[in-house]
Backbone bond lengths (Angstrom), bond angles and torsions (degrees), N, CA, C in turn:
res aa  C-N    CA-C-N  psi(-1)  N-CA   C-N-CA  omega(-1)  CA-C   N-CA-C  phi
1 X - - - 1.448 - - 1.507 108.20 -
2 X 1.309 119.19 119.14 1.443 120.84 -166.57 1.515 114.37 -124.03
3 X 1.245 117.86 132.74 1.432 134.39 153.47 1.520 118.10 28.67
4 X 1.346 117.36 -118.95 1.454 121.77 -170.09 1.501 113.42 -54.81
5 X 1.311 118.37 -34.25 1.467 120.84 -178.08 1.511 112.28 -61.52
6 X 1.312 118.06 -24.32 1.464 119.70 -178.76 1.513 112.49 -67.24
7 X 1.316 117.35 -12.21 1.459 120.23 178.56 1.526 112.62 -61.68
8 X 1.324 116.74 -22.01 1.447 119.67 179.21 1.518 111.60 -114.75
9 X 1.338 117.03 10.09 1.455 121.10 -176.63 1.520 110.53 -76.54
10 X 1.335 115.03 162.63 1.449 121.83 179.98 1.514 110.40 -69.20
11 X 1.331 118.38 157.76 1.462 121.33 -170.49 1.514 115.37 -53.69
12 X 1.330 119.22 -37.54 1.460 119.44 -176.25 1.519 111.71 -69.50
13 X 1.335 118.00 -13.72 1.461 120.55 179.34 1.520 111.58 -106.98
14 X 1.322 117.37 10.94 1.455 120.44 -175.80 1.519 112.93 -95.38
15 X 1.335 118.36 3.07 1.453 121.29 -178.38 1.542 108.62 -70.40
16 X 1.312 116.72 114.28 1.458 120.58 -176.03 1.517 110.05 -71.79
17 X 1.335 115.25 149.45 1.454 119.91 -179.37 1.508 112.72 -60.99
18 X 1.342 117.26 -28.11 1.453 120.56 -177.31 1.517 112.12 -104.20
19 X 1.324 117.53 15.87 1.464 120.03 -177.51 1.505 111.63 -62.33
20 X 1.319 118.69 -27.99 1.450 122.89 -178.58 1.523 111.52 -111.21
21 X 1.331 117.78 23.40 1.454 120.42 -179.64 1.527 110.36 -59.89
22 X 1.328 114.78 144.18 1.462 120.65 -179.78 1.526 108.81 -84.84
23 X 1.324 116.74 123.32 1.451 121.06 -178.06 1.520 110.39 -80.75
24 X 1.325 116.77 109.73 1.449 121.09 175.63 1.524 111.17 -76.07
25 X 1.335 115.77 -39.29 1.456 122.12 176.43 1.523 108.80 -138.03
26 X 1.286 117.07 132.05 1.453 122.49 175.02 1.511 108.64 -145.35
27 X 1.308 115.12 78.88 1.453 122.76 178.14 1.528 107.97 -117.68
28 X 1.289 116.04 175.56 1.457 120.08 -178.46 1.525 110.06 -62.31
29 X 1.313 116.28 113.58 1.457 121.34 178.90 1.501 114.74 80.92
30 X 1.352 118.92 2.91 1.454 121.68 -179.23 1.523 109.63 -131.95
31 X 1.327 115.76 122.69 1.457 120.64 179.66 1.534 109.52 -136.45
32 X 1.326 117.08 125.22 1.452 122.29 175.29 1.521 107.77 -134.01
33 X 1.328 116.67 121.20 1.460 122.55 -177.67 1.526 110.58 -116.26
34 X 1.328 115.12 140.69 1.458 122.13 169.65 1.526 106.96 -103.19
35 X 1.325 117.23 119.97 1.459 121.44 -174.52 1.518 110.66 -131.52
36 X 1.307 115.07 170.40 1.460 119.56 173.59 1.510 111.50 160.77
37 X 1.304 115.57 -177.77 1.451 120.61 170.48 1.523 110.48 -155.78
38 X 1.324 114.31 146.86 1.442 122.82 178.69 1.512 110.08 -106.12
39 X 1.309 117.04 138.36 1.451 122.09 -178.15 1.526 109.87 -123.66
40 X 1.310 114.75 131.26 1.459 120.89 169.50 1.521 107.25 -124.55
41 X 1.305 117.64 128.86 1.465 119.08 -175.50 1.520 111.20 -146.78
42 X 1.329 112.92 143.76 1.462 121.97 174.89 1.522 107.54 -105.24
43 X 1.330 116.07 125.23 1.452 121.25 -175.83 1.526 111.47 -122.70
44 X 1.301 114.99 143.85 1.470 121.54 171.72 1.533 107.25 -133.25
45 X 1.328 115.61 97.44 1.445 120.47 178.21 1.520 109.90 -89.81
46 X 1.317 116.27 148.87 1.437 122.27 -176.90 1.539 111.05 -55.46
47 X 1.335 115.54 126.02 1.456 120.10 178.96 1.508 115.09 80.68
48 X 1.336 118.24 5.82 1.459 121.83 -179.37 1.521 110.12 -127.28
49 X 1.340 116.26 160.77 1.463 121.28 176.94 1.524 110.71 -74.00
50 X 1.319 115.75 161.77 1.464 121.46 174.94 1.525 109.50 -65.51
51 X 1.329 116.87 137.57 1.442 121.40 179.88 1.530 110.22 -132.38
52 X 1.331 115.81 153.36 1.465 123.17 173.45 1.526 106.98 -118.73
53 X 1.324 116.77 127.83 1.462 119.21 -178.73 1.531 111.32 -146.33
54 X 1.316 115.01 176.88 1.463 121.36 -175.64 1.519 112.42 -96.33
55 X 1.329 117.81 3.90 1.441 119.78 178.98 1.532 111.97 55.74
56 X 1.311 115.48 -143.29 1.479 120.52 -178.97 1.532 110.07 -103.42
57 X 1.333 117.01 52.04 1.461 120.95 176.69 1.513 110.11 -59.08
58 X 1.338 116.21 147.06 1.464 120.00 -175.18 1.514 111.66 -154.60
59 X 1.318 116.37 161.52 1.461 123.01 174.48 1.512 108.38 -149.80
60 X 1.332 116.41 146.49 1.448 118.86 -177.85 1.508 112.77 -158.14
61 X 1.311 114.52 172.60 1.456 123.01 177.31 1.518 108.19 -126.26
62 X 1.319 117.59 129.47 1.463 122.17 175.85 1.522 108.92 -120.32
63 X 1.310 116.51 142.04 1.455 120.96 -176.14 1.521 110.48 -133.44
64 X 1.325 115.34 148.53 1.460 121.76 176.86 1.523 107.96 -146.21
65 X 1.343 115.54 124.43 1.458 121.53 -179.08 1.518 109.10 -126.27
66 X 1.325 116.21 133.40 1.455 121.85 179.38 1.522 109.71 -84.97
67 X 1.344 116.82 118.37 1.453 120.59 174.26 1.525 110.01 -79.06
68 X 1.319 115.36 -42.66 1.464 123.19 173.40 1.516 107.82 -155.43
69 X 1.324 117.30 -168.09 1.463 120.03 -177.39 1.536 113.51 -68.08
70 X 1.327 116.54 -16.13 1.466 119.61 -174.82 1.533 113.75 -114.94
71 X 1.342 117.15 -4.39 1.461 118.61 -174.59 1.515 111.13 -141.53
72 X 1.344 115.49 130.32 1.456 123.48 173.40 1.519 109.31 -120.12
73 X 1.318 116.28 148.31 1.465 120.11 169.09 1.529 107.72 -106.13
74 X 1.335 116.63 140.15 1.459 121.60 -173.89 1.524 109.34 -131.64
75 X 1.305 115.45 157.64 1.466 120.10 176.85 1.511 111.17 -164.71
76 X 1.306 117.03 152.31 1.473 123.09 178.79 1.520 109.56 -145.47
77 X 1.317 115.21 139.06 1.459 121.53 169.06 1.519 107.25 -131.69
78 X 1.344 116.99 133.29 1.455 120.92 -175.92 1.526 109.59 -137.93
79 X 1.341 115.62 141.35 1.458 121.49 -179.81 1.527 109.90 -124.09
80 X 1.320 115.49 143.71 1.454 121.03 170.29 1.512 108.85 -77.81
81 X 1.338 116.70 128.10 1.463 121.12 -179.10 1.520 111.26 -116.12
82 X 1.318 116.67 16.55 1.448 120.59 173.33 1.520 109.40 -81.26
83 X 1.302 116.72 -167.19 1.451 119.68 179.80 1.521 109.42 -148.50
84 X 1.314 114.83 155.19 1.458 122.29 170.64 1.516 107.47 -120.51
85 X 1.311 116.27 163.67 1.462 120.72 -177.75 1.532 110.49 -56.20
86 X 1.335 115.66 121.15 1.461 120.07 178.42 1.511 114.77 84.57
87 X 1.340 118.09 -1.20 1.460 120.95 -179.30 1.512 110.30 -139.38
88 X 1.332 116.77 124.32 1.465 121.71 -179.11 1.525 110.88 -124.92
89 X 1.322 117.01 21.55 1.461 121.98 -177.11 1.512 110.75 -81.50
90 X 1.358 115.92 145.77 1.448 120.77 170.42 1.529 108.51 -73.57
91 X 1.339 116.18 139.53 1.447 121.24 179.31 1.523 109.25 -127.11
92 X 1.332 115.33 138.60 1.455 119.74 -178.82 1.534 109.89 -70.24
93 X 1.328 115.64 131.68 1.465 121.96 177.04 1.525 110.69 -104.81
94 X 1.326 117.24 -44.41 1.467 122.02 -176.78 1.512 109.46 -135.87
95 X 1.334 115.72 146.23 1.456 120.96 175.96 1.533 107.53 -160.74
96 X 1.334 116.06 98.95 1.460 118.41 -177.26 1.535 110.32 -149.64
97 X 1.317 115.03 161.06 1.458 122.73 177.66 1.526 108.07 -146.25
98 X 1.329 116.15 162.38 1.445 119.34 179.78 1.506 112.03 -179.58
99 X 1.319 115.80 -155.65 1.457 121.44 -179.33 1.526 109.97 -142.03
100 X 1.324 114.19 155.76 1.463 120.75 -175.48 1.524 109.71 -131.46
101 X 1.325 116.01 134.86 1.456 122.91 174.80 1.523 108.53 -133.25
102 X 1.322 116.45 -179.73 1.462 119.77 176.16 1.522 111.81 -66.20
103 X 1.320 116.73 -19.50 1.467 121.17 179.52 1.516 113.30 -86.52
104 X 1.338 117.43 -4.07 1.449 120.70 179.13 1.507 112.77 135.06
105 X 1.329 115.36 179.01 1.463 122.85 -177.00 1.522 110.21 -120.11
106 X 1.334 116.06 130.37 1.457 122.41 174.19 1.516 108.80 -110.60
107 X 1.334 117.44 130.24 1.457 121.27 176.19 1.521 109.79 -131.63
108 X 1.350 114.88 151.95 1.457 121.15 -172.93 1.519 108.80 -134.85
109 X 1.338 116.50 131.41 1.449 119.47 175.98 1.514 113.46 136.35
110 X 1.328 114.93 -151.03 1.471 122.20 -179.25 1.525 108.01 -88.47
111 X 1.336 116.13 111.97 1.468 119.70 -174.82 1.524 110.48 -155.24
112 X 1.324 114.26 166.39 1.451 119.44 175.73 1.516 109.90 -64.78
113 X 1.320 117.48 140.98 1.456 120.85 176.94 1.522 108.76 -76.94
114 X 1.322 117.18 168.29 1.464 121.55 -176.22 1.519 112.21 -62.55
115 X 1.322 117.58 -38.17 1.459 120.21 178.09 1.518 111.04 -57.00
116 X 1.330 116.99 -40.77 1.449 121.71 179.72 1.521 110.64 -67.94
117 X 1.341 117.46 -37.12 1.461 120.99 177.21 1.522 111.93 -64.19
118 X 1.330 115.22 -48.99 1.458 121.54 -170.72 1.537 111.37 -77.90
119 X 1.327 116.78 -43.87 1.465 124.36 178.32 1.518 111.28 61.95
120 X 1.329 117.24 -145.97 1.453 122.59 -177.14 1.509 109.70 -160.51
121 X 1.337 116.67 -162.79 1.470 121.43 -177.73 1.521 109.45 -78.50
122 X 1.326 115.05 78.59 1.449 123.58 178.02 1.513 107.83 -139.56
123 X 1.331 117.56 112.83 1.461 121.46 -176.81 1.534 111.25 -108.20
124 X 1.329 116.62 16.09 1.459 120.09 -178.03 1.518 111.04 -81.58
125 X 1.331 114.80 163.18 1.461 120.72 171.46 1.530 111.51 -96.30
126 X 1.328 117.25 -14.92 1.478 117.25 -174.23 1.522 114.85 -145.60
127 X 1.331 118.70 -51.55 1.451 120.20 -164.85 1.524 115.45 -91.49
128 X 1.326 119.38 -12.28 1.453 121.54 -175.28 1.520 112.95 -88.14
129 X 1.347 114.66 -175.53 1.455 120.89 177.32 1.513 115.28 87.41
130 X 1.321 117.10 24.19 1.477 119.62 -176.72 1.517 112.40 -64.95
131 X 1.322 117.78 -31.38 1.467 120.74 179.57 1.508 112.25 -70.06
132 X 1.332 117.03 -34.64 1.453 120.41 178.39 1.534 109.79 -70.27
133 X 1.330 115.74 -55.07 1.463 119.57 -177.15 1.509 114.08 -67.43
134 X 1.349 116.58 -37.24 1.457 120.45 -174.47 1.495 115.81 -92.56
135 X 1.357 117.79 -10.00 1.467 120.54 -179.90 1.539 110.47 -127.10
136 X 1.346 117.16 -68.34 1.451 120.39 -175.71 1.518 112.75 -59.94
137 X 1.341 117.21 -46.53 1.465 122.41 -177.04 1.525 112.02 -101.10
138 X 1.316 117.65 22.31 1.456 122.19 -175.52 1.537 111.31 -56.59
139 X 1.315 117.87 -39.09 1.459 122.62 179.08 1.513 111.63 -102.11
140 X 1.305 118.22 -41.06 1.474 121.76 -170.80 1.513 114.11 -77.14
141 X 1.364 118.29 -31.57 1.446 119.45 -166.58 1.520 109.65 73.13
142 X 1.318 117.42 -177.99 1.466 120.53 -174.00 1.524 114.89 -95.06
143 X 1.342 116.87 -2.83 1.458 119.61 -175.38 1.514 109.30 -141.19
144 X 1.338 116.51 147.52 1.462 120.50 179.97 1.530 108.83 -129.75
145 X 1.332 116.20 134.68 1.460 120.68 -174.53 1.525 113.72 -78.43
146 X 1.326 117.99 -20.99 1.463 121.68 -175.94 1.516 110.04 -135.90
147 X 1.314 116.11 69.05 1.460 120.35 -171.29 1.524 111.96 -118.77
148 X 1.322 114.15 154.65 1.465 123.56 173.71 1.518 106.08 -117.99
149 X 1.325 117.03 121.90 1.461 121.20 -176.56 1.514 110.95 -121.35
150 X 1.336 114.85 140.12 1.467 121.95 175.47 1.521 107.85 -122.36
151 X 1.335 116.12 129.94 1.460 122.34 178.88 1.522 109.26 -132.62
152 X 1.319 116.03 127.50 1.465 122.20 173.44 1.518 108.35 -123.54
153 X 1.327 117.31 130.45 1.456 121.71 179.09 1.520 109.87 -127.93
154 X 1.335 115.59 107.88 1.457 121.09 176.40 1.507 110.57 -97.55
155 X 1.327 116.55 -171.35 1.460 120.14 -178.13 1.540 111.74 -66.14
156 X 1.312 117.23 -38.52 1.462 120.11 -178.74 1.523 112.44 -137.89
157 X 1.322 116.10 16.04 1.469 120.16 -177.22 1.523 108.38 -147.47
158 X 1.339 116.93 140.65 1.458 121.14 178.54 1.525 110.83 -143.46
159 X 1.315 115.06 155.94 1.461 123.61 177.31 1.512 108.01 -134.17
160 X 1.341 116.56 139.78 1.463 121.26 178.53 1.525 108.41 -143.90
161 X 1.326 116.17 119.34 1.464 120.18 -179.17 1.509 112.16 -138.63
162 X 1.342 116.66 149.46 1.457 121.80 -179.67 1.524 110.11 -136.81
163 X 1.330 114.94 137.34 1.465 121.82 173.31 1.513 107.42 -121.73
164 X 1.334 117.25 123.05 1.453 121.91 -178.04 1.505 112.25 -106.81
165 X 1.337 116.53 129.67 1.462 121.43 179.46 1.524 110.09 -84.58
166 X 1.332 115.45 139.88 1.462 119.65 -177.60 1.535 112.78 -81.10
167 X 1.344 117.26 -26.57 1.462 122.87 178.62 1.531 111.39 49.56
168 X 1.333 114.52 66.07 1.481 120.85 179.72 1.515 111.77 56.86
169 X 1.335 114.62 39.06 1.482 122.48 175.47 1.505 114.29 68.05
170 X 1.338 118.24 17.09 1.469 120.31 174.24 1.515 111.18 -80.02
171 X 1.342 117.52 -20.95 1.465 124.08 173.56 1.508 109.38 -121.95
172 X 1.327 116.34 168.01 1.450 118.66 174.73 1.529 110.42 -82.12
173 X 1.325 116.60 148.77 1.459 121.66 173.55 1.525 108.36 -75.14
174 X 1.329 117.24 139.10 1.453 120.00 -174.69 1.510 111.34 -148.06
175 X 1.332 117.43 135.70 1.454 123.12 171.61 1.523 107.13 -148.21
176 X 1.334 117.81 124.33 1.455 121.09 -179.05 1.524 109.25 -151.81
177 X 1.333 114.41 154.02 1.461 120.29 -178.43 1.518 109.59 -150.58
178 X 1.342 116.35 135.14 1.456 122.89 177.85 1.533 109.17 -130.33
179 X 1.329 115.22 152.64 1.462 121.82 174.30 1.510 108.71 -144.16
180 X 1.328 116.51 144.58 1.450 119.90 -178.52 1.507 112.60 -147.52
181 X 1.319 115.09 163.12 1.453 121.61 178.91 1.506 109.41 -148.66
182 X 1.323 117.34 165.44 1.458 121.24 177.13 1.525 109.19 -148.98
183 X 1.311 115.41 146.80 1.457 121.87 176.16 1.508 107.34 -153.57
184 X 1.334 115.45 129.64 1.448 119.72 -174.39 1.521 109.32 61.91
185 X 1.311 116.01 -132.89 1.471 119.93 179.06 1.508 113.63 -92.26
186 X 1.334 118.07 3.16 1.462 121.84 -176.13 1.523 110.83 -100.51
187 X 1.316 115.28 133.90 1.466 122.21 177.08 1.517 108.84 -129.11
188 X 1.357 116.70 132.32 1.452 122.03 -176.62 1.518 109.35 -130.81
189 X 1.328 116.20 144.93 1.469 119.10 167.55 1.520 109.67 -152.38
190 X 1.329 114.93 151.82 1.455 122.77 176.75 1.518 108.08 -136.81
191 X 1.323 115.98 158.73 1.442 119.12 177.96 1.515 111.05 175.84
192 X 1.301 114.30 -177.71 1.468 119.57 -179.63 1.503 110.34 176.73
193 X 1.321 114.66 -174.99 1.446 117.80 -178.90 1.515 111.59 175.14
194 X 1.303 114.38 -171.05 1.449 121.37 179.21 1.520 109.93 -142.42
195 X 1.303 117.06 144.85 1.456 122.51 177.16 1.518 108.51 -141.83
196 X 1.339 114.42 144.58 1.471 119.70 -178.49 1.519 109.96 -136.41
197 X 1.296 116.22 129.19 1.463 122.37 177.50 1.538 107.82 -121.74
198 X 1.316 116.03 112.97 1.461 119.91 -177.33 1.515 112.98 -77.68
199 X 1.339 116.22 -3.13 1.465 120.77 175.91 1.530 108.77 -133.41
200 X 1.327 116.56 42.49 1.455 122.02 -175.65 1.525 110.55 -61.79
201 X 1.330 116.18 124.39 1.469 121.89 -179.14 1.533 111.43 53.43
202 X 1.317 115.48 25.95 1.483 125.59 176.44 1.526 114.29 67.17
203 X 1.320 119.04 5.91 1.473 118.48 -174.04 1.524 113.87 -130.23
204 X 1.322 120.76 -10.13 1.449 118.85 -171.86 1.525 111.51 -151.94
205 X 1.334 115.11 161.95 1.457 123.95 174.00 1.516 106.84 -102.77
206 X 1.351 116.86 107.27 1.464 121.57 -171.46 1.527 110.04 -122.25
207 X 1.337 116.03 134.58 1.455 121.97 174.68 1.515 109.07 -117.98
208 X 1.332 116.54 131.56 1.467 122.35 -178.69 1.529 109.35 -118.00
209 X 1.323 116.27 128.62 1.459 122.34 175.19 1.525 108.20 -118.99
210 X 1.342 116.53 134.64 1.473 118.52 -173.52 1.518 111.42 -144.25
211 X 1.322 114.02 158.08 1.461 123.27 174.69 1.519 108.38 -134.24
212 X 1.334 116.12 142.19 1.482 120.16 -179.71 1.519 110.40 -140.75
213 X 1.316 116.26 139.38 1.460 122.17 175.34 1.516 109.77 -138.25
214 X 1.329 116.60 138.01 1.457 122.10 -177.42 1.522 110.50 -135.31
215 X 1.330 115.89 138.58 1.453 122.84 172.07 1.518 108.77 -127.23
216 X 1.339 115.77 135.82 1.457 120.82 177.96 1.527 108.54 -133.78
217 X 1.325 114.13 146.98 1.469 119.46 179.64 1.516 109.36 -137.70
218 X 1.343 115.72 126.71 1.462 121.64 177.97 1.529 109.12 -109.05
219 X 1.325 115.26 132.85 1.454 120.31 177.68 1.513 108.52 -146.76
220 X 1.317 115.38 122.99 1.444 119.97 -176.10 1.522 110.56 60.89
221 X 1.330 115.59 -126.69 1.466 120.82 -179.25 1.518 112.75 -93.58
222 X 1.307 117.52 8.99 1.477 121.13 -173.93 1.520 112.53 -117.20
223 X 1.313 115.74 153.13 1.459 123.86 172.49 1.513 108.38 -139.53
224 X 1.340 116.29 133.90 1.450 121.45 175.24 1.530 108.23 -124.60
225 X 1.329 116.50 148.62 1.443 120.29 -178.92 1.525 111.78 -143.18
226 X 1.333 114.98 149.90 1.459 120.99 178.82 1.521 108.58 -137.84
227 X 1.317 116.36 130.27 1.475 122.87 178.50 1.516 110.08 -124.93
228 X 1.339 116.20 137.56 1.455 122.02 170.89 1.516 108.38 -121.14
229 X 1.334 116.37 133.62 1.459 121.87 179.09 1.526 109.46 -131.73
230 X 1.321 116.09 133.84 1.463 121.78 174.40 1.519 108.27 -121.94
231 X 1.315 116.34 133.52 1.460 120.21 179.46 1.511 111.97 -136.21
232 X 1.342 115.19 150.23 1.450 121.06 176.61 1.520 108.62 -136.01
233 X 1.320 117.03 111.73 1.460 122.95 179.29 1.524 109.04 -104.61
234 X 1.328 115.15 127.41 1.468 120.32 -175.87 1.527 109.81 -124.91
235 X 1.307 115.72 131.83 1.454 121.80 175.23 1.524 108.91 -80.23
236 X 1.341 116.92 110.80 1.461 121.13 -174.28 1.523 112.21 -74.68
237 X 1.317 117.85 -23.64 1.464 120.61 -179.81 1.529 111.70 -109.26
238 X 1.336 115.78 23.29 1.453 119.84 -179.82 1.516 110.85 -163.84
239 X 1.335 117.38 -176.16 1.469 121.22 -171.84 1.526 114.89 -90.40
240 X 1.330 119.79 -8.53 1.450 120.86 -168.79 1.530 112.40 -84.77
241 X 1.315 114.94 147.87 1.481 122.15 172.69 1.514 108.73 -145.93
242 X 1.339 115.16 153.97 1.462 122.31 -176.84 1.514 109.44 -134.73
243 X 1.315 117.06 119.85 1.475 122.78 175.34 1.524 109.02 -103.00
244 X 1.349 115.72 134.07 1.459 120.63 -175.41 1.519 110.33 -130.25
245 X 1.341 114.74 141.44 1.465 122.03 172.19 1.503 108.21 -130.90
246 X 1.332 116.19 131.71 1.469 121.09 -177.14 1.514 110.28 -133.36
247 X 1.333 114.64 141.34 1.467 122.44 172.30 1.516 108.06 -126.58
248 X 1.335 116.22 130.04 1.461 122.04 174.72 1.525 108.32 -121.43
249 X 1.314 116.23 121.39 1.463 123.78 178.53 1.518 108.18 -117.97
250 X 1.322 117.73 127.01 1.468 120.47 -176.31 1.514 111.01 -145.39
251 X 1.335 114.16 157.94 1.468 119.94 177.75 1.509 110.65 -152.00
252 X 1.316 115.95 157.08 1.465 120.90 175.10 1.523 108.77 -147.71
253 X 1.338 114.06 152.80 1.459 120.03 -174.91 1.520 109.27 -142.22
254 X 1.321 116.13 131.82 1.461 122.24 -179.92 1.522 109.77 -85.96
255 X 1.326 115.60 119.19 1.468 120.39 177.99 1.514 111.52 -78.85
256 X 1.329 115.43 -37.33 1.468 122.50 176.73 1.516 107.29 -160.28
257 X 1.310 117.58 -166.61 1.459 121.39 -175.72 1.529 113.47 -68.53
258 X 1.350 117.66 -12.79 1.454 120.19 -176.41 1.532 114.22 -121.85
259 X 1.327 118.19 -23.81 1.462 120.74 -172.87 1.531 111.31 -118.27
260 X 1.330 115.04 143.65 1.450 122.46 177.93 1.521 110.22 -143.05
261 X 1.316 115.47 157.47 1.452 122.22 172.28 1.522 108.38 -120.13
262 X 1.318 116.73 153.44 1.460 120.45 -179.17 1.515 109.41 -151.35
263 X 1.312 115.83 159.19 1.449 120.79 178.24 1.511 111.10 -162.88
264 X 1.334 115.48 164.95 1.457 119.02 -179.55 1.510 113.40 -162.00
265 X 1.315 115.11 157.80 1.459 123.23 176.64 1.526 108.05 -132.32
266 X 1.325 117.20 133.14 1.462 121.83 -177.34 1.528 109.77 -135.42
267 X 1.320 116.73 135.73 1.454 122.24 -178.81 1.526 109.19 -134.69
268 X 1.322 116.10 127.96 1.470 122.61 177.41 1.520 109.23 -122.38
269 X 1.336 115.77 132.62 1.465 121.93 173.84 1.521 109.28 -111.87
270 X 1.320 116.26 128.09 1.476 122.27 178.40 1.514 109.22 -112.72
271 X 1.340 116.60 129.38 1.456 122.32 175.58 1.540 108.80 -122.11
272 X 1.347 115.48 119.68 1.455 121.50 177.56 1.531 108.19 -95.79
273 X 1.331 116.91 145.93 1.471 119.06 -177.86 1.525 113.44 -69.07
274 X 1.329 117.86 -2.03 1.456 120.86 173.20 1.517 111.97 -81.32
275 X 1.346 116.46 -5.88 1.447 120.69 -177.72 1.509 114.35 104.25
276 X 1.327 117.58 -8.46 1.460 121.81 -179.41 1.530 110.37 -79.93
277 X 1.324 116.45 139.11 1.465 122.16 178.44 1.522 109.07 -135.17
278 X 1.337 115.97 134.05 1.468 121.98 -178.38 1.515 110.13 -136.42
279 X 1.340 115.55 152.71 1.452 123.05 174.79 1.509 110.48 -118.40
280 X 1.340 115.26 149.38 1.469 120.34 174.81 1.520 108.57 -135.54
281 X 1.329 116.07 125.46 1.466 122.60 -175.58 1.516 110.60 -115.95
282 X 1.330 115.44 135.80 1.470 122.28 174.21 1.526 108.66 -129.61
283 X 1.318 116.50 136.72 1.462 122.13 173.20 1.505 108.29 -138.06
284 X 1.331 117.39 145.97 1.455 121.35 179.51 1.520 109.90 -146.77
285 X 1.328 114.70 154.46 1.468 122.49 177.89 1.514 107.63 -146.52
286 X 1.329 116.59 134.80 1.451 118.33 -177.15 1.519 113.12 -157.55
287 X 1.317 114.63 172.64 1.457 121.50 175.85 1.520 108.36 -140.70
288 X 1.330 116.52 146.62 1.468 122.01 179.60 1.524 108.66 -130.05
289 X 1.322 115.24 141.23 1.465 121.65 179.37 1.525 108.73 -128.46
290 X 1.328 115.82 122.39 1.463 122.19 178.85 1.513 108.44 -90.30
291 X 1.330 115.70 110.87 1.465 119.36 178.50 1.508 111.04 -69.17
292 X 1.341 116.39 -34.49 1.461 123.54 175.98 1.515 107.31 -163.55
293 X 1.327 117.43 -164.83 1.464 119.80 -176.01 1.508 113.70 -73.90
294 X 1.340 117.94 -10.58 1.460 118.94 -175.17 1.533 113.84 -124.20
295 X 1.307 119.21 7.96 1.465 119.95 177.93 1.518 110.68 -149.69
296 X 1.310 115.30 153.11 1.460 120.95 -179.54 1.521 109.53 -154.74
297 X 1.330 115.46 155.54 1.455 122.41 175.22 1.532 107.91 -126.54
298 X 1.335 116.36 147.79 1.461 119.47 179.70 1.521 110.22 -144.89
299 X 1.309 114.52 155.57 1.465 123.52 173.53 1.523 107.27 -129.46
300 X 1.321 116.78 132.54 1.458 120.05 -177.12 1.534 111.09 -142.84
301 X 1.328 115.65 137.11 1.447 122.49 176.13 1.528 107.98 -115.80
302 X 1.336 116.09 134.96 1.451 121.17 -178.94 1.514 112.03 -125.55
303 X 1.335 115.59 147.81 1.474 122.77 -179.67 1.525 107.91 -131.43
304 X 1.328 117.36 136.25 1.469 121.40 176.95 1.514 109.75 -138.94
305 X 1.321 114.82 144.31 1.469 120.51 -179.39 1.521 109.81 -154.13
306 X 1.328 116.13 139.38 1.461 120.47 178.45 1.516 111.27 112.58
307 X 1.332 115.66 -158.80 1.466 122.25 -175.86 1.507 110.04 -111.44
308 X 1.356 116.51 123.27 1.463 122.18 -179.84 1.530 109.77 -106.72
309 X 1.343 115.60 152.70 1.461 120.04 177.57 1.517 111.42 -82.96
310 X 1.317 117.64 -15.43 1.460 122.44 -178.62 1.519 111.43 92.34
311 X 1.314 117.59 127.57 1.459 122.17 179.87 1.520 109.42 -163.32
312 X 1.346 116.12 169.48 1.450 122.96 178.07 1.520 109.61 -127.88
313 X 1.333 116.68 127.94 1.462 122.13 171.10 1.511 107.31 -85.69
314 X 1.347 117.62 104.42 1.462 120.70 -171.19 1.527 112.72 -75.01
315 X 1.317 118.15 -13.67 1.460 119.39 176.06 1.508 111.85 -79.77
316 X 1.334 116.93 -41.02 1.466 121.08 -179.52 1.517 112.96 -99.96
317 X 1.329 117.34 -7.35 1.463 123.19 -175.09 1.510 112.68 64.51
318 X 1.333 117.87 23.44 1.458 122.09 175.49 1.539 109.05 -75.68
319 X 1.320 116.76 125.77 1.453 122.10 177.15 1.535 108.72 -110.99
320 X 1.323 116.14 120.28 1.453 122.22 178.02 1.527 108.18 -104.99
321 X 1.299 117.39 117.85 1.451 121.72 -176.50 1.524 110.58 -74.31
322 X 1.322 115.74 145.10 1.456 120.30 173.70 1.514 109.82 -69.53
323 X 1.343 115.10 144.89 1.448 119.66 177.35 1.510 113.25 118.55
324 X 1.306 115.43 -161.84 1.466 122.77 -172.72 1.532 111.25 -80.35
325 X 1.336 115.38 135.77 1.467 122.06 172.63 1.535 106.46 -125.75
326 X 1.318 115.54 112.23 1.465 121.19 -170.95 1.528 110.13 -100.79
327 X 1.322 116.91 84.28 1.462 121.63 176.38 1.517 113.03 57.41
328 X 1.313 118.23 48.61 1.465 122.12 -176.18 1.520 111.39 -82.60
329 X 1.330 115.65 133.70 1.470 121.98 176.91 1.508 109.37 -119.12
330 X 1.339 116.63 130.37 1.459 123.10 -179.35 1.517 109.04 -134.85
331 X 1.347 115.89 161.76 1.465 118.94 175.58 1.517 109.78 -144.01
332 X 1.333 114.32 160.54 1.454 121.28 178.92 1.526 108.41 -145.34
333 X 1.330 115.42 138.92 1.459 123.68 172.14 1.520 106.94 -119.66
334 X 1.330 117.11 122.08 1.448 119.78 -173.22 1.502 114.16 -131.84
335 X 1.328 114.77 154.06 1.474 121.82 176.15 1.528 106.71 -134.85
336 X 1.334 116.47 133.67 1.463 121.41 -178.58 1.521 110.87 -130.01
337 X 1.332 114.58 139.61 1.459 121.76 175.88 1.531 106.61 -120.40
338 X 1.335 116.59 127.03 1.461 122.80 -176.71 1.527 110.41 -110.58
339 X 1.315 116.42 147.70 1.462 120.46 168.82 1.512 109.71 -147.91
């Protein structure tokens, strides 16, 4: 369940992650919040034993100080507080600072890229988002260590763009821009960008160019969304290229003030200039129950089939291996506590 799309989501899914943040400082012109969420989840992936893990648990501090009536300075630092087998260390996830005016907010540092902010028609907690990870973020990933981001949010119009510095090729080059609007129950956004990694997967210089468009419509207790993504990855130091087309169709429905169901279908077609063509299909179905304003539980089943390029969903820590997936079925039961 991602970011900007929640602006049109049904009420039970509108609880912001920081709605219960603990205010360390709340004085005139000074705001410092301690926020985060803890995840406990039971997973059964196809061909693997059942596991219990902490998912992508995290905690952070965000600050905002008013310089004057027209200028604020802002900053955020966030750490992953989950664990992996044999490692229990905290790892930095975000570290950025900037300034905010009525014309928008500029931030600098290690932060989510715009594609990760905006996302697409994916209402899953774990298994969805194959078009984002496998096409839009195929080269860039979801986070950039040396990025400049601009965000403007108006009453019915927003802009989100990121420029990533390569820093002598230690990071990937990145430039992307999105814009969106909403009226009534309809929400639309379009965008795209380019990213280049001169050491992609340690073996090649690859540049990826992509375009994405999403439409969502909310009516009554329901929301439906459709995303189309086109990508073209080119090996700059070799002859290979990969063209990708992805469609993500998703919907969710509020059963009552606390419970909702959701589902989605995603299809990606990959065409290599050698003549090879492959498809990758993802489907998911789940339900979420909000125990109160700061905790929720969910159950989700995922299905995948075909050939994937391999990617990581950095919000859910889902890792999809490159290669063949032969009708794989997995499930996850999760519980999250927010503050």
